[in-house]
N, C-alpha and C positions, 0 to 999 in steps of 0.2 A: 487745199494741200499747207502748209507749212515747210519753208524749207529756208535749212542753213548752212550757210555758203563760210568755207574756210578756203583761205589759199596757201601755199606754200613755195619756198623758194628752192628749184633745182640747184643742189649741192654741186660741186665739182667732182665729188666721187662717185654720182652716177644716179645719186639716189636723192628723193628729197628730203630739205630739212628739216626736222623737227621744234620749230620755234613760232611762236602764235602770232600770228599778223595783227593790227590794230584797224586791220581794213576789213578783218570777218564782218559777216552780218545775217541777220535773219531776216524774211520777207514771205508775203503770201501769195506771188506772182511771181512768173522766171523773167521779168521784163528786162535788167539790166545785169544778165551772166554773163560775163565774155564765153565765148567758143574758141576751140583751139585754135590756134594761130594769130587772133587777135592779141595787137599791144596792149601792156597796162603797164601801170605805174603806181606802185604803193607806197604811197607817204603819209608817214605818221606825226600828224600834223599834231593832235593832243596826248600823244605820247610819247614823247622824245627818245625816250628809251628801248622804242618797240621797232624790230626791225623795218629797215624799209630797201625795197628793190623792184625793180622793173624788166620786162622784158616780154617775150612769145608765150603765149598760155601751149601748154606741151600735152597739159592731158585732164580731163574734167572725171571724176568717176564718181556718180550717183548711186551712193545705199539708200533704199529703201527700209524702214524700221517698220512702216505700218499702212495702212491707208489711208492716212493723214499727215507721215512724217517724214521727209527725205534729206538727209545730208549728202551733199553736194564740195567735194575737195577740187581746188582746182590747183595746180603746179607749174608754176610761172620760172622759166631758165631764159636766163640772161644770154647773149649769143655777141661777143664781141664783133661780129661781121655786120650785125644787123646797124643800116644805118639811121639813127632817129631822127635827122635833119630832114630824111624823104618823110618818115610819117608825120611831123606836128610839126608848125612854125608857131614860136612863141612870140 
C-alpha cells in the first residue's frame, strides 16, 4: 500500500491551519509515522518560505481511497507548557 503523509499545524482558533508543509512525504511502509502524543519538529530546510512548527501530535486521520492508497493527515499542536528541554538535549 502507498501512504501519503501530510502535516498540519493546529491553530489558535481551535482548528488546523490550511497551509502546506515542506515535510509532507509518501512511503510504501508505515515505519516513521508519528503517533498521537509524539513530539515532532518540522523544519523547512530546502523551502525557507514554508511553515515551520513543532509540538505534540494531536490527531491522525487515515483516509483509505482504495486497496492500494491511504492518505494520513497528522495535526501538530504547540503547547506553551511543554518543556522541550525535557524532551531533547542538543
